[in-house]
C-alpha positions in Angstrom: -12.9 -22.0 -24.7 -9.6 -21.5 -26.8 -11.3 -18.9 -29.0 -12.4 -17.0 -26.0 -9.0 -17.0 -24.4 -7.5 -15.8 -27.7 -10.0 -12.9 -27.8 -9.2 -12.0 -24.2 -5.4 -12.2 -25.0 -5.8 -9.9 -28.0 -7.9 -7.4 -26.0 -5.3 -7.3 -23.3 -2.4 -6.7 -25.8 -4.4 -4.0 -27.5 -5.2 -2.2 -24.3 -1.5 -2.4 -23.2 -0.5 -0.9 -26.5 -3.1 1.9 -26.3 -1.8 2.8 -22.8 1.9 2.7 -23.9 1.3 5.1 -26.8 -1.0 7.3 -24.6 -4.0 6.8 -26.8 -5.8 5.5 -23.7 -4.8 7.9 -21.1 -7.8 8.0 -18.7 -10.0 5.2 -17.1 -13.0 5.5 -14.9 -14.2 2.8 -12.5 -17.4 2.6 -10.3 -16.1 2.1 -6.8 -19.2 1.4 -4.8 -21.6 4.1 -5.8 -19.1 6.7 -7.1 -17.4 7.0 -10.5 -13.7 7.6 -10.0 -11.4 8.6 -12.9 -7.7 7.8 -13.1 -5.4 9.8 -15.5 -2.0 9.5 -17.0 -2.3 5.7 -17.2 1.1 5.2 -18.8 3.0 6.7 -15.9 2.3 3.8 -13.5 2.4 0.1 -13.5 -0.5 0.1 -11.0 -2.6 2.2 -13.3 -1.8 -0.1 -16.3 -2.8 -3.1 -14.2 -6.1 -1.8 -12.9 -7.0 -0.5 -16.4 -6.5 -3.9 -18.0 -7.8 -6.1 -15.2 -10.0 -3.8 -13.0 -9.2 -2.1 -9.8 -9.7 -5.1 -7.6 -6.8 -6.9 -9.5 -4.3 -4.8 -7.5 -3.9 -6.5 -4.1 -7.4 -7.6 -4.1 -7.2 -9.4 -0.7 -6.3 -6.0 0.8 -8.8 -4.2 -1.1 -11.5 -6.5 0.3 -10.3 -5.9 3.9 -10.4 -2.2 3.6 -13.8 -2.1 1.8 -15.4 -4.3 4.5 -13.4 -3.4 7.5 -15.6 -4.7 10.3 -14.3 -2.9 13.4 -14.7 0.7 14.5 -11.9 3.1 13.6 -11.7 6.9 13.7 -8.8 7.1 11.3 -7.3 5.4 8.3 -3.7 6.3 7.6 -2.3 5.4 4.1 1.4 5.7 4.7 3.4 5.5 1.5 0.2 6.4 -0.4 1.9 6.4 -3.8 -0.9 7.7 -6.1 -3.6 7.6 -3.4 -5.3 4.3 -4.5 -6.0 3.1 -1.0 -6.9 6.6 0.2 -9.6 6.8 -2.5 -11.1 3.4 -1.6 -11.0 4.2 2.1 -12.7 7.6 1.5 -15.5 5.8 -0.4 -16.0 2.7 1.7 -15.1 3.8 5.4 -18.0 5.1 7.4 -18.8 8.8 7.6 -16.7 10.4 10.1 -13.6 8.3 9.6 -10.7 10.6 8.9 -8.6 9.4 5.8 -5.0 10.6 5.9 -2.6 10.0 2.9 1.2 10.4 3.7 3.3 10.6 0.6 6.7 12.4 0.1 7.5 12.1 -3.6 6.7 15.3 -5.5 5.2 13.8 -8.7 3.1 11.4 -6.7 1.8 14.3 -4.5 0.8 16.2 -7.7 -1.0 13.2 -9.0 -3.0 12.7 -5.7 -3.9 16.4 -5.7 -5.3 16.2 -9.3 -7.0 12.9 -8.5 -8.7 14.5 -5.6 -9.8 17.6 -7.6 -11.0 15.6 -10.7 -13.1 13.2 -8.6 -14.3 15.9 -6.0 -13.2 13.6 -3.2 -11.6 14.8 0.0 -9.0 13.4 2.3 -6.0 14.8 4.1 -2.7 14.8 2.3 0.6 15.1 4.2 3.5 15.8 2.0 6.3 14.3 4.0 8.1 11.0 4.5 7.6 8.9 7.6 10.8 8.3 9.5 12.2 8.0 13.0 12.7 11.8 13.4 10.2 14.5 13.0 10.6 17.8 11.1 14.0 17.1 9.6 15.1 16.7 6.0 16.1 13.3 4.5 17.3 12.0 1.0 14.7 10.0 -0.9 15.9 7.5 -3.7 13.9 6.7 -6.7 14.4 4.6 -9.8 15.2 6.1 -13.3 15.6 3.1 -15.5 13.8 3.0 -18.9 11.3 0.5 -17.4 10.6 2.3 -14.2 7.3 4.0 -13.6 7.3 7.8 -14.1 5.3 7.8 -10.9 7.7 5.7 -8.9 6.2 3.2 -6.4 9.6 2.2 -5.0 10.9 5.6 -3.9 12.3 5.3 -0.4 14.5 6.9 2.3 16.4 3.5 2.1 18.7 3.1 -0.9 18.1 -0.3 -2.4 19.2 0.7 -5.9 22.3 0.3 -8.1 25.6 0.0 -6.2 23.9 -1.5 -3.2 23.0 -5.0 -2.1 19.3 -4.0 -2.0 16.3 -5.5 -3.7 16.6 -3.1 -6.7 20.5 -3.4 -7.1 20.4 -3.5 -10.8 18.3 -0.2 -11.3 19.9 3.3 -11.6 18.5 6.0 -9.3 18.4 9.6 -8.7 17.7 11.5 -5.3 15.5 14.4 -4.0 15.4 15.9 -0.5 12.1 15.7 1.3 10.7 16.6 4.9 10.0 14.0 7.3 7.5 13.4 10.2 6.8 10.5 12.5 3.9 8.1 12.7 2.8 9.0 16.1 2.5 12.7 15.0 0.3 11.7 12.1 -1.8 9.4 14.2 -2.4 11.9 16.9 -4.0 11.4 20.3 -4.2 7.9 21.8 -8.0 7.8 22.1 -8.5 7.3 18.4 -9.0 3.8 16.9 -6.7 3.7 13.9 -6.0 1.5 10.9 -2.6 2.1 9.4 -1.5 0.8 6.0 2.3 1.0 6.1 4.1 0.5 2.7 7.3 2.6 2.9 9.7 0.5 0.9 12.1 -1.0 3.4 11.8 2.0 5.9 9.2 0.4 8.0 11.5 -0.6 10.8 12.8 2.8 11.3 9.2 4.3 11.3 8.2 1.7 13.9 11.2 2.3 16.1 10.0 5.9 16.3 6.5 4.8 17.1 6.8 3.0 20.5 4.0 4.9 22.2 1.7 4.1 19.2 2.6 0.3 19.4 1.9 0.2 23.2 -1.8 1.1 22.4 -4.4 -1.4 22.0 -6.4 0.5 19.3 -4.0 0.7 16.3 -4.1 -2.0 13.7 -1.6 -2.3 10.9 -1.6 -3.6 7.3 2.1 -3.8 6.5 4.0 -4.8 3.4 6.7 -7.3 4.1 8.3 -8.7 0.8 10.1 -12.0 0.5 13.3 -10.2 -0.1 12.9 -7.7 2.7 16.1 -7.7 4.8 14.4 -6.7 8.1 11.1 -8.6 7.7 11.9 -10.9 10.7 13.1 -8.0 12.9 9.8 -6.1 12.1 7.7 -9.2 12.7 9.4 -9.9 16.1 9.1 -6.2 17.1 5.3 -6.3 16.5 5.0 -9.5 18.4 6.9 -8.1 21.3 4.4 -5.3 21.6 1.5 -7.8 21.8 0.4 -8.0 18.2 -0.9 -11.1 16.6 0.0 -11.4 12.9 -1.9 -12.6 9.9 -0.9 -12.9 6.4 -3.6 -11.5 4.1 -4.5 -13.9 1.3 -7.3 -14.3 -1.3 -8.7 -17.2 0.8 -8.3 -15.9 4.3 -6.2 -14.4 7.0 -3.5 -16.9 7.9 -2.3 -16.7 11.5 1.5 -16.5 11.6 4.3 -17.3 14.0 6.8 -16.1 11.5 6.5 -13.9 8.4 5.0 -16.2 5.7 5.9 -14.2 2.6 5.7 -16.5 -0.4 7.5 -16.2 -3.8 5.5 -15.4 -6.9 6.0 -18.2 -9.5 8.1 -17.1 -12.4 9.1 -13.6 -11.2 12.4 -13.3 -9.5 12.6 -12.0 -6.0 8.8 -10.9 -5.8 6.2 -11.9 -3.5 2.7 -13.5 -4.0 1.2 -12.5 -0.8 3.1 -9.8 1.0 0.6 -7.8 3.2 0.3 -8.7 6.8 -2.4 -7.6 9.3 -1.1 -7.0 12.8 -3.7 -6.5 15.5 -4.4 -6.9 19.3 -8.1 -7.7 18.7 -9.5 -11.0 19.9 -8.5 -14.0 17.8 -12.0 -15.2 17.6 -13.2 -11.7 16.2 -10.4 -12.0 13.4 -11.4 -15.5 12.7 -15.1 -14.5 12.1 -13.9 -11.6 9.9 -11.8 -14.0 7.8 -14.7 -16.3 7.4 -17.0 -13.6 6.4 -14.7 -11.7 3.9 -12.7 -14.6 2.4 -14.6 -17.9 3.2 -11.8 -19.4 5.2 -9.8 -18.9 8.5 -6.5 -20.7 8.3 
């Protein structure tokens, strides 16, 4: 057993070195029945992680839910799409006819998504804007530039949480770019569509939701939303969703945990990070959610 663990450790270290020095710069995965190739592995912590540990190692509990989503939807919106990871998975796993929409404002990430689509001959809609409370305006996006930051930043945001602030990345230097904005209701479209929205917009979720009141009043829009343990407005977001009639569930590897408050939990050994951070907000019957949890994860908590 010790020998096997040592071999696995050496393999991990070797792969990490190969990625760092760009000797290993492309990795292919079989996702369902399609081969998907990711490139520029050294530019992203997400890409490094899935290369070493497999694509299900990244938020595997959320991957499981999206791959096996049991309810009818017409659209999947990947808001804060980053490099298009979830847009790719949804495009492969969602039933034919489901429109997949990636929303991403950061220019380098946009170019990555475009190449990813082209190389893998996969199609989904890409909106090159930031979600915010106002439509068709310009906004400043903040992104990290420390030596350890990903070249494809996964923490770029309209909210400045970087050096000189009291934000969650207060020790990290940053730069800015100007981007165009849109609103979630504009992306979602008409209210007859059943929609699943994955919202991961780095602390700007509350502003986005405040501009989405008509959407929140609907009964056919489900949300997967990232709320970190150190998110300043996680309780305000949670209460807003509850006020609009949503039930809340923490998405864990063992089941969907019904919540009366945001149950973000710290990740052992890592300062200010969250072990389980994605929450499922829905107006679907609780028994239906319970059955889904049992079927996908084995437990309903």
